[in-house]
N, CA and C atoms as a LAMMPS dump frame, in Angstrom:
ITEM: TIMESTEP
0
ITEM: NUMBER OF ATOMS
546
ITEM: BOX BOUNDS ff ff ff
-5.0000000000000000e+02 5.0000000000000000e+02
-5.0000000000000000e+02 5.0000000000000000e+02
-5.0000000000000000e+02 5.0000000000000000e+02
ITEM: ATOMS id mol type element x y z
1 1 1 N 14.325 5.731 -21.813
2 1 2 C 13.312 5.527 -21.558
3 1 3 C 12.196 5.287 -20.758
4 2 1 N 11.394 5.736 -20.217
5 2 2 C 10.46 5.617 -19.463
6 2 3 C 10.039 3.879 -18.793
7 3 1 N 10.421 3.15 -17.899
8 3 2 C 10.348 2.051 -17.549
9 3 3 C 7.89 1.87 -17.488
10 4 1 N 7.635 0.547 -17.83
11 4 2 C 6.278 0.502 -17.445
12 4 3 C 6.156 -0.05 -16.106
13 5 1 N 5.563 0.451 -15.462
14 5 2 C 5.776 0.263 -13.986
15 5 3 C 3.873 -0.024 -13.96
16 6 1 N 3.671 -1.096 -12.879
17 6 2 C 2.601 -1.34 -12.296
18 6 3 C 2.59 -1.016 -10.636
19 7 1 N 1.658 -0.235 -10.498
20 7 2 C 1.406 -0.059 -8.727
21 7 3 C 0.017 -0.707 -7.816
22 8 1 N 0.056 -1.141 -7.486
23 8 2 C -1.337 -2.352 -7.136
24 8 3 C -1.374 -1.597 -5.457
25 9 1 N -2.247 -1.576 -5.218
26 9 2 C -2.623 -1.155 -4.059
27 9 3 C -4.738 -2.158 -3.589
28 10 1 N -4.645 -2.244 -2.226
29 10 2 C -6.006 -3.076 -1.778
30 10 3 C -7.263 -2.068 -1.694
31 11 1 N -6.77 -1.147 -1.394
32 11 2 C -7.456 0.089 -1.347
33 11 3 C -7.56 1.45 -1.692
34 12 1 N -8.6 2.141 -2.008
35 12 2 C -8.411 3.523 -3.041
36 12 3 C -7.826 4.532 -2.484
37 13 1 N -7.676 4.782 -1.42
38 13 2 C -7.112 5.565 -0.341
39 13 3 C -5.68 5.62 -0.492
40 14 1 N -5.01 4.178 -0.381
41 14 2 C -3.891 3.918 -0.347
42 14 3 C -3.339 4.524 -1.809
43 15 1 N -3.347 4.904 -2.642
44 15 2 C -2.892 5.663 -3.752
45 15 3 C -3.47 6.678 -4.409
46 16 1 N -4.179 7.28 -3.457
47 16 2 C -5.012 8.507 -3.835
48 16 3 C -3.564 10.069 -4.55
49 17 1 N -3.417 10.015 -3.926
50 17 2 C -2.37 11.024 -4.186
51 17 3 C -1.334 10.869 -5.266
52 18 1 N -0.952 9.453 -5.228
53 18 2 C -0.339 9.081 -6.467
54 18 3 C -1.256 9.389 -8.185
55 19 1 N -2.445 8.634 -7.685
56 19 2 C -2.985 9.212 -9.001
57 19 3 C -3.48 10.358 -8.995
58 20 1 N -3.051 11.465 -7.932
59 20 2 C -3.101 13.04 -8.642
60 20 3 C -2.177 13.355 -9.376
61 21 1 N -1.481 12.469 -8.634
62 21 2 C 0.654 13.056 -9.357
63 21 3 C 0.352 12.457 -10.749
64 22 1 N 0.057 11.679 -11.409
65 22 2 C 0.078 10.76 -12.707
66 22 3 C -0.514 12.38 -13.839
67 23 1 N 0.554 12.505 -14.649
68 23 2 C 0.327 13.035 -16.161
69 23 3 C -0.226 12.382 -17.129
70 24 1 N -1.007 13.233 -17.852
71 24 2 C -2.292 12.801 -19.422
72 24 3 C -2.234 11.313 -18.333
73 25 1 N -3.413 11.365 -17.001
74 25 2 C -4.044 9.84 -16.679
75 25 3 C -4.681 9.763 -17.624
76 26 1 N -5.508 8.65 -17.334
77 26 2 C -6.604 8.274 -17.98
78 26 3 C -7.357 6.928 -17.175
79 27 1 N -8.615 6.555 -17.465
80 27 2 C -9.111 5.597 -16.758
81 27 3 C -9.086 3.847 -17.808
82 28 1 N -8.677 2.983 -17.345
83 28 2 C -9.085 2.215 -18.054
84 28 3 C -10.038 0.785 -16.859
85 29 1 N -10.066 -0.522 -17.912
86 29 2 C -10.729 -1.496 -16.997
87 29 3 C -9.765 -2.47 -17.07
88 30 1 N -10.087 -3.487 -15.979
89 30 2 C -9.369 -4.94 -16.859
90 30 3 C -10.159 -5.706 -16.161
91 31 1 N -11.338 -6.508 -16.915
92 31 2 C -12.593 -7.262 -16.041
93 31 3 C -13.297 -6.537 -15.096
94 32 1 N -13.019 -6.479 -13.819
95 32 2 C -13.605 -6.128 -12.904
96 32 3 C -12.502 -5.082 -12.252
97 33 1 N -11.589 -4.91 -12.542
98 33 2 C -10.435 -4.165 -12.278
99 33 3 C -10.603 -2.606 -12.745
100 34 1 N -10.538 -1.559 -11.776
101 34 2 C -10.18 0.114 -12.267
102 34 3 C -9.033 -0.046 -12.237
103 35 1 N -8.657 0.626 -13.809
104 35 2 C -6.723 1.425 -13.43
105 35 3 C -7.166 2.454 -13.64
106 36 1 N -5.715 3.087 -13.235
107 36 2 C -5.688 4.77 -13.807
108 36 3 C -4.583 4.343 -14.106
109 37 1 N -4.026 5.276 -15.565
110 37 2 C -2.562 4.833 -16.329
111 37 3 C -2.503 6.915 -16.271
112 38 1 N -1.037 6.684 -16.426
113 38 2 C -0.554 7.865 -16.819
114 38 3 C 0.854 7.949 -16.682
115 39 1 N 1.681 9.07 -16.792
116 39 2 C 3.461 9.451 -16.263
117 39 3 C 3.485 9.676 -14.871
118 40 1 N 4.34 8.885 -14.51
119 40 2 C 5.297 9.543 -13.053
120 40 3 C 6.431 9.286 -13.24
121 41 1 N 7.072 10.802 -12.745
122 41 2 C 8.462 10.762 -12.219
123 41 3 C 8.917 11.807 -13.171
124 42 1 N 10.087 11.777 -13.623
125 42 2 C 10.741 12.765 -14.483
126 42 3 C 11.003 14.2 -13.941
127 43 1 N 10.505 14.884 -12.719
128 43 2 C 10.128 16.223 -12.668
129 43 3 C 11.163 16.075 -10.889
130 44 1 N 10.855 17.735 -10.547
131 44 2 C 11.723 17.414 -9.335
132 44 3 C 10.736 16.806 -8.11
133 45 1 N 11.359 16.064 -7.024
134 45 2 C 10.427 15.71 -5.999
135 45 3 C 11.1 15.732 -4.757
136 46 1 N 10.396 15.563 -4.143
137 46 2 C 11.223 15.307 -2.444
138 46 3 C 12.668 14.407 -2.049
139 47 1 N 13.107 15.128 -1.819
140 47 2 C 14.656 14.358 -0.948
141 47 3 C 15.042 12.909 -0.494
142 48 1 N 13.822 13.273 0.285
143 48 2 C 14.06 11.665 0.923
144 48 3 C 12.257 11.315 1.493
145 49 1 N 12.043 9.938 1.676
146 49 2 C 11.222 9.421 1.67
147 49 3 C 11.354 8.961 3.601
148 50 1 N 12.292 8.777 4.136
149 50 2 C 12.145 8.567 5.256
150 50 3 C 12.136 6.479 5.026
151 51 1 N 12.25 5.888 4.115
152 51 2 C 12.084 4.614 4.021
153 51 3 C 12.956 3.969 4.074
154 52 1 N 13.049 2.415 4.547
155 52 2 C 14.029 1.701 5.894
156 52 3 C 13.509 0.396 5.11
157 53 1 N 15.014 -0.217 4.618
158 53 2 C 14.651 -1.864 3.915
159 53 3 C 14.157 -2.632 5.558
160 54 1 N 13.06 -3.572 5.17
161 54 2 C 13.135 -4.757 5.56
162 54 3 C 12.126 -5.814 5.614
163 55 1 N 12.118 -6.693 6.43
164 55 2 C 10.987 -7.88 5.697
165 55 3 C 9.687 -7.325 5.885
166 56 1 N 9.001 -7.615 4.633
167 56 2 C 7.781 -7.651 4.646
168 56 3 C 6.801 -8.693 4.773
169 57 1 N 6.041 -9.003 5.48
170 57 2 C 5.333 -10.239 5.683
171 57 3 C 3.633 -9.815 5.809
172 58 1 N 3.422 -11.21 4.486
173 58 2 C 2.022 -10.718 4.561
174 58 3 C 0.779 -12.357 4.582
175 59 1 N 0.228 -11.575 5.746
176 59 2 C -0.731 -12.726 6.69
177 59 3 C -2.072 -12.357 5.893
178 60 1 N -2.74 -13.26 5.807
179 60 2 C -4.018 -14.188 5.58
180 60 3 C -5.433 -12.947 6.043
181 61 1 N -5.223 -12.029 7.363
182 61 2 C -6.233 -11.424 7.951
183 61 3 C -5.234 -10.261 8.702
184 62 1 N -6.254 -9.753 8.959
185 62 2 C -5.589 -8.234 9.784
186 62 3 C -4.965 -8.716 11.023
187 63 1 N -3.591 -8.353 11.708
188 63 2 C -3 -8.545 12.856
189 63 3 C -3.769 -7.026 13.077
190 64 1 N -4.454 -7.151 14.593
191 64 2 C -5.141 -6.018 14.856
192 64 3 C -4.688 -5.542 16.272
193 65 1 N -4.303 -6.523 17.218
194 65 2 C -3.98 -5.739 18.598
195 65 3 C -2.428 -5.974 18.777
196 66 1 N -2.007 -4.877 19.617
197 66 2 C -0.58 -4.844 19.689
198 66 3 C -0.061 -6.892 20.458
199 67 1 N -0.689 -7.116 21.081
200 67 2 C -0.503 -8.316 21.836
201 67 3 C -0.294 -9.644 20.485
202 68 1 N -1.183 -9.715 19.487
203 68 2 C -0.939 -10.078 18.249
204 68 3 C 0.019 -9.833 17.197
205 69 1 N 0.588 -8.909 17.262
206 69 2 C 1.361 -8.081 16.665
207 69 3 C 2.595 -8.691 17.056
208 70 1 N 2.888 -8.414 18.657
209 70 2 C 4.041 -9.206 19.204
210 70 3 C 4.173 -10.386 19.035
211 71 1 N 3.589 -11.502 18.744
212 71 2 C 3.192 -12.96 18.833
213 71 3 C 4.018 -13.132 17.638
214 72 1 N 3.204 -12.377 16.294
215 72 2 C 3.796 -12.37 15.35
216 72 3 C 5.406 -12.436 15.227
217 73 1 N 5.772 -11.183 15.162
218 73 2 C 7.269 -10.753 15.583
219 73 3 C 8.117 -11.293 16.337
220 74 1 N 7.436 -12.824 17.231
221 74 2 C 8.448 -13.713 18.356
222 74 3 C 7.946 -14.693 17.292
223 75 1 N 7.394 -15.299 16.149
224 75 2 C 7.316 -16.279 15.564
225 75 3 C 8.016 -15.97 14.19
226 76 1 N 8.458 -15.055 14.034
227 76 2 C 9.499 -14.774 12.768
228 76 3 C 11.006 -14.539 13.281
229 77 1 N 11.552 -15.136 12.477
230 77 2 C 13.347 -14.764 12.767
231 77 3 C 13.579 -13.782 13.2
232 78 1 N 13.613 -13.168 11.652
233 78 2 C 13.947 -11.699 10.802
234 78 3 C 12.626 -11.004 11.52
235 79 1 N 13.057 -9.567 11.908
236 79 2 C 11.798 -8.863 12.992
237 79 3 C 11.356 -8.313 11.421
238 80 1 N 9.835 -8.88 11.179
239 80 2 C 9.326 -7.716 10.396
240 80 3 C 9.161 -6.291 10.088
241 81 1 N 9.715 -5.565 9.46
242 81 2 C 9.039 -3.89 9.311
243 81 3 C 7.84 -3.515 9.359
244 82 1 N 6.978 -4.478 8.364
245 82 2 C 5.861 -4.281 8.242
246 82 3 C 5.328 -5.368 7.78
247 83 1 N 3.661 -5.394 7.901
248 83 2 C 2.783 -6.857 7.956
249 83 3 C 1.456 -5.968 7.027
250 84 1 N 1.29 -6.793 5.759
251 84 2 C 0.547 -7.232 4.955
252 84 3 C -0.392 -7.891 4.51
253 85 1 N -1.384 -7.594 3.448
254 85 2 C -2.605 -8.493 3.321
255 85 3 C -2.141 -8.682 1.866
256 86 1 N -1.473 -8.214 0.844
257 86 2 C -1.459 -8.59 -0.521
258 86 3 C -0.127 -9.031 -1.085
259 87 1 N 0.902 -8.536 -0.702
260 87 2 C 2.169 -8.781 -1.135
261 87 3 C 2.526 -9.416 -1.939
262 88 1 N 2.49 -10.556 -1.277
263 88 2 C 3.362 -11.709 -1.733
264 88 3 C 2.624 -12.546 -2.812
265 89 1 N 1.594 -12.617 -3.04
266 89 2 C 0.394 -12.754 -4.505
267 89 3 C 1.137 -12.262 -5.288
268 90 1 N 1.382 -11.013 -5.205
269 90 2 C 1.571 -10.278 -6.772
270 90 3 C 3.241 -10.106 -6.496
271 91 1 N 4.272 -10.586 -5.863
272 91 2 C 5.295 -11.221 -5.672
273 91 3 C 5.893 -12.373 -6.614
274 92 1 N 4.764 -12.789 -6.304
275 92 2 C 4.986 -14.407 -6.866
276 92 3 C 4.686 -14.211 -7.995
277 93 1 N 3.549 -14.321 -8.702
278 93 2 C 3.195 -13.943 -9.945
279 93 3 C 4.158 -13.264 -10.853
280 94 1 N 4.706 -11.992 -10.23
281 94 2 C 5.955 -11.445 -10.699
282 94 3 C 7.054 -11.898 -11.247
283 95 1 N 7.637 -12.648 -9.911
284 95 2 C 8.901 -13.56 -10.138
285 95 3 C 8.298 -14.697 -10.824
286 96 1 N 7.526 -15.522 -10.98
287 96 2 C 7.012 -16.131 -12.008
288 96 3 C 7.317 -16.056 -13.018
289 97 1 N 7.208 -14.868 -13.4
290 97 2 C 7.677 -14.281 -15.363
291 97 3 C 8.484 -13.6 -15.528
292 98 1 N 9.335 -13.538 -14.282
293 98 2 C 10.78 -13.03 -14.453
294 98 3 C 10.487 -11.293 -14.399
295 99 1 N 9.291 -11.11 -14.002
296 99 2 C 9.534 -9.355 -13.746
297 99 3 C 10.122 -8.502 -12.478
298 100 1 N 11.117 -8.139 -12.85
299 100 2 C 11.177 -7.247 -11.273
300 100 3 C 10.271 -6.807 -10.332
301 101 1 N 10.54 -6.626 -9.218
302 101 2 C 9.951 -5.973 -8.41
303 101 3 C 10.461 -5.489 -6.833
304 102 1 N 9.577 -4.488 -6.434
305 102 2 C 9.993 -3.851 -5.456
306 102 3 C 8.568 -3.863 -4.219
307 103 1 N 8.741 -3.904 -3.162
308 103 2 C 7.387 -3.925 -2.687
309 103 3 C 7.891 -2.42 -1.896
310 104 1 N 6.792 -1.704 -1.638
311 104 2 C 6.897 -0.179 -0.876
312 104 3 C 5.288 -0.112 -0.145
313 105 1 N 5.835 0.204 1.192
314 105 2 C 4.559 0.227 1.909
315 105 3 C 4.414 1.531 2.75
316 106 1 N 3.926 1.976 3.452
317 106 2 C 3.508 3.022 4.613
318 106 3 C 2.795 2.531 5.343
319 107 1 N 2.548 2.656 6.802
320 107 2 C 2.372 1.677 7.651
321 107 3 C 1.385 2.957 8.434
322 108 1 N 0.058 2.25 8.601
323 108 2 C -0.963 3.359 9.086
324 108 3 C -1.12 3.328 10.751
325 109 1 N -0.869 1.581 11.104
326 109 2 C -0.935 1.646 12.851
327 109 3 C 0.499 1.107 13.316
328 110 1 N 0.996 1.318 14.075
329 110 2 C 2.657 0.659 14.249
330 110 3 C 2.593 -0.467 15.237
331 111 1 N 3.551 -1.639 15.996
332 111 2 C 3.275 -2.582 16.335
333 111 3 C 2.754 -2.31 17.951
334 112 1 N 2.87 -0.945 18.19
335 112 2 C 2.215 -0.899 19.774
336 112 3 C 0.978 -0.638 19.568
337 113 1 N 0.269 -0.046 18.45
338 113 2 C -1.201 0.323 18.295
339 113 3 C -2.466 -0.578 17.887
340 114 1 N -3.287 -0.548 18.335
341 114 2 C -4.558 -1.732 17.796
342 114 3 C -5.449 -0.662 16.568
343 115 1 N -5.535 -1.574 15.712
344 115 2 C -6.56 -1.264 14.729
345 115 3 C -7.814 -0.819 15.401
346 116 1 N -8.917 0.309 15.122
347 116 2 C -10.155 0.383 15.843
348 116 3 C -10.983 -0.486 14.968
349 117 1 N -11.839 -1.173 15.789
350 117 2 C -12.831 -2.316 15.92
351 117 3 C -13.549 -2.064 15.316
352 118 1 N -13.98 -0.798 14.88
353 118 2 C -14.95 -0.787 13.551
354 118 3 C -13.957 -1.102 12.282
355 119 1 N -12.759 -1.404 12.195
356 119 2 C -12.222 -1.879 11.099
357 119 3 C -12.637 -3.206 10.742
358 120 1 N -12.02 -4.092 12.046
359 120 2 C -12.748 -5.696 11.601
360 120 3 C -13.467 -5.601 11.517
361 121 1 N -14.951 -5.035 11.917
362 121 2 C -16.207 -5.134 11.916
363 121 3 C -16.804 -4.926 10.712
364 122 1 N -16.112 -4.371 10.066
365 122 2 C -16.466 -4.048 8.857
366 122 3 C -16.148 -4.682 7.469
367 123 1 N -15.542 -5.486 7.931
368 123 2 C -14.434 -6.354 7.069
369 123 3 C -15.312 -8.084 7.292
370 124 1 N -14.864 -8.411 5.883
371 124 2 C -15.596 -9.999 6.03
372 124 3 C -14.372 -10.732 4.869
373 125 1 N -14.777 -11.893 4.272
374 125 2 C -13.654 -12.84 3.088
375 125 3 C -13.482 -11.725 2.371
376 126 1 N -14.405 -11.001 2.365
377 126 2 C -14.674 -10.407 0.688
378 126 3 C -13.947 -9.101 0.735
379 127 1 N -13.387 -8.972 1.904
380 127 2 C -12.745 -7.103 2.029
381 127 3 C -13.467 -6.041 3.123
382 128 1 N -13.222 -5.415 2.934
383 128 2 C -13.389 -3.922 3.557
384 128 3 C -14.769 -3.782 2.577
385 129 1 N -15.487 -3.47 3.651
386 129 2 C -17.466 -2.913 2.694
387 129 3 C -17.378 -1.405 4.105
388 130 1 N -16.844 -0.436 2.793
389 130 2 C -17.347 1.1 3.111
390 130 3 C -18.785 1.647 3.353
391 131 1 N -19.844 0.521 3.272
392 131 2 C -21.079 1.428 3.556
393 131 3 C -21.141 0.469 4.862
394 132 1 N -20.896 -0.555 5.293
395 132 2 C -20.548 -0.987 6.707
396 132 3 C -19.96 -0.329 8.088
397 133 1 N -18.847 0.644 7.367
398 133 2 C -18.07 1.378 8.273
399 133 3 C -18.62 2.153 8.611
400 134 1 N -19.148 3.263 7.433
401 134 2 C -20.186 4.233 7.465
402 134 3 C -21.067 4.273 8.563
403 135 1 N -21.941 3.048 8.466
404 135 2 C -23.128 3.024 8.968
405 135 3 C -22.554 2.456 10.724
406 136 1 N -21.681 1.586 10.558
407 136 2 C -20.905 1.495 12.109
408 136 3 C -20.296 3.056 12.766
409 137 1 N -19.591 3.722 11.775
410 137 2 C -19.407 5.214 12.194
411 137 3 C -20.347 6.104 12.903
412 138 1 N -21.821 5.584 12.027
413 138 2 C -22.757 6.756 12.451
414 138 3 C -23.592 6.608 13.889
415 139 1 N -23.348 5.115 14.781
416 139 2 C -24.099 4.867 15.327
417 139 3 C -23.12 4.984 16.631
418 140 1 N -21.678 4.767 16.461
419 140 2 C -20.937 5.054 17.599
420 140 3 C -19.653 6.243 17.425
421 141 1 N -20.128 7.38 17.921
422 141 2 C -19.316 8.187 17.796
423 141 3 C -17.303 8.089 18.144
424 142 1 N -17.665 7.599 19.248
425 142 2 C -16.067 6.95 19.65
426 142 3 C -15.169 6.258 18.073
427 143 1 N -16.338 5.487 17.518
428 143 2 C -15.34 4.558 16.311
429 143 3 C -15.218 5.78 15.069
430 144 1 N -16.234 6.668 15.461
431 144 2 C -16.199 7.747 14.011
432 144 3 C -14.741 8.185 14.21
433 145 1 N -14.478 8.874 15.158
434 145 2 C -13.424 9.497 15.898
435 145 3 C -12.373 8.519 15.587
436 146 1 N -12.43 7.283 15.845
437 146 2 C -11.067 6.491 15.314
438 146 3 C -10.967 6.168 13.759
439 147 1 N -11.993 5.927 13.63
440 147 2 C -11.62 5.504 11.583
441 147 3 C -11.758 7.651 11.073
442 148 1 N -11.797 8.632 11.515
443 148 2 C -11.643 9.76 11.261
444 148 3 C -9.72 10.117 11.461
445 149 1 N -9.31 9.317 12.551
446 149 2 C -7.971 9.817 12.894
447 149 3 C -7.267 8.419 12.11
448 150 1 N -7.144 7.036 11.488
449 150 2 C -7.251 6.346 10.642
450 150 3 C -7.039 6.382 9.388
451 151 1 N -7.998 7.758 9.121
452 151 2 C -7.888 7.719 7.384
453 151 3 C -6.897 9.067 7.309
454 152 1 N -6.862 9.915 8.204
455 152 2 C -5.996 11.234 8.151
456 152 3 C -4.663 10.329 8.081
457 153 1 N -4.424 9.414 8.988
458 153 2 C -3.16 8.419 8.655
459 153 3 C -2.697 8.317 7.542
460 154 1 N -3.912 7.812 6.854
461 154 2 C -3.767 6.968 5.595
462 154 3 C -3.658 7.69 4.579
463 155 1 N -4.031 8.884 4.807
464 155 2 C -3.78 9.954 3.959
465 155 3 C -2.19 10.179 3.883
466 156 1 N -1.796 10.409 4.889
467 156 2 C -0.41 10.425 5.001
468 156 3 C 0.525 9.69 4.704
469 157 1 N 0.379 8.689 5.103
470 157 2 C 0.567 7.486 3.881
471 157 3 C 0.456 7.421 2.509
472 158 1 N -0.915 7.466 2.252
473 158 2 C -0.239 7.756 0.621
474 158 3 C 0.167 9.084 0.063
475 159 1 N 0.461 9.785 0.755
476 159 2 C 1.807 11.067 0.277
477 159 3 C 2.555 10.191 0.422
478 160 1 N 3.32 9.922 1.17
479 160 2 C 4.5 9.066 1.327
480 160 3 C 5.169 8.064 0.805
481 161 1 N 3.91 7.523 0.001
482 161 2 C 3.963 6.243 -1.06
483 161 3 C 3.851 6.564 -2.209
484 162 1 N 3.054 8.06 -2.525
485 162 2 C 3.236 8.469 -3.966
486 162 3 C 4.836 9.564 -4.247
487 163 1 N 5.591 9.612 -2.86
488 163 2 C 6.598 10.307 -3.373
489 163 3 C 7.983 9.342 -3.345
490 164 1 N 7.629 8.102 -2.561
491 164 2 C 8.421 7.355 -3.244
492 164 3 C 8.26 6.106 -3.989
493 165 1 N 7.115 6.178 -4.45
494 165 2 C 7.261 5.675 -5.874
495 165 3 C 8.241 6.562 -6.523
496 166 1 N 7.784 8.086 -6.574
497 166 2 C 7.992 8.852 -7.776
498 166 3 C 10.039 8.455 -7.532
499 167 1 N 10.373 8.467 -6.489
500 167 2 C 11.721 8.654 -6.544
501 167 3 C 11.998 7.174 -6.532
502 168 1 N 11.61 5.871 -6.708
503 168 2 C 11.892 5.104 -7.479
504 168 3 C 11.9 4.986 -8.923
505 169 1 N 11.179 5.818 -9.26
506 169 2 C 11.23 5.708 -10.663
507 169 3 C 12.019 6.716 -11.399
508 170 1 N 12.592 7.51 -10.712
509 170 2 C 13.49 8.165 -11.414
510 170 3 C 14.867 7.62 -11.208
511 171 1 N 15.162 6.74 -10.279
512 171 2 C 16.4 5.711 -9.957
513 171 3 C 16.272 4.81 -11.091
514 172 1 N 15.174 4.229 -11.544
515 172 2 C 14.677 2.915 -12.415
516 172 3 C 14.929 3.733 -13.997
517 173 1 N 14.44 4.965 -13.702
518 173 2 C 15.359 5.144 -15.589
519 173 3 C 16.447 5.336 -15.693
520 174 1 N 17.686 5.639 -14.548
521 174 2 C 18.97 5.63 -15.324
522 174 3 C 19.114 4.202 -14.903
523 175 1 N 18.641 3.6 -15.218
524 175 2 C 19.439 2.002 -15.373
525 175 3 C 19.407 1.365 -16.797
526 176 1 N 20.329 0.49 -16.943
527 176 2 C 19.671 0.061 -18.403
528 176 3 C 18.491 -0.792 -17.98
529 177 1 N 17.554 -0.201 -19.895
530 177 2 C 16.624 -1.304 -19.883
531 177 3 C 16.473 -2.764 -19.793
532 178 1 N 15.853 -2.93 -18.687
533 178 2 C 15.973 -4.746 -18.787
534 178 3 C 15.596 -5.461 -19.753
535 179 1 N 14.121 -4.989 -20.404
536 179 2 C 14.067 -5.478 -21.871
537 179 3 C 14.791 -6.031 -22.563
538 180 1 N 15.538 -4.821 -22.951
539 180 2 C 16.602 -4.948 -23.635
540 180 3 C 17.593 -6.295 -23.459
541 181 1 N 18.184 -6.086 -22.17
542 181 2 C 18.848 -7.123 -21.839
543 181 3 C 18.587 -8.705 -21.932
544 182 1 N 17.21 -8.837 -22.253
545 182 2 C 16.741 -10.215 -22.24
546 182 3 C 16.994 -11.219 -23.926
């Protein structure tokens, strides 16, 4: 039996490759949230993703500069492998109702790299504003080049996440049915 799995992302680009790989894909809405549903896994996939286990740390805002990233690393006893904005709330909700979970993240900006200033200036408490980002990029060619490079890396990360998700599902398919064990 293929398990039912929800894969969540803050940005559509993070799951774009995964969405294209779904078989029997269809769209749905849950309130104001758009969903892509379908079947994943069960076919040949890449042999290895290069994923490493590590501590994921969720923070309330972007960690932009290498100095901020180093400060965060020093403040946490176990060195974090990845910093994100979303995972802890989702993990807490799933754990509260007894749903098994795993967090897979791909890193677009390493600890020694700064996020392009255009990303920060295009964000507020409601999230990332694409129209504002495009407007800022049109006014600043250097920012546009930074954004293009970040977009290339995000697409590579989306591909790695899609491959990893397929591999995780293949591994989970071979496990006993968790729902039947309850």
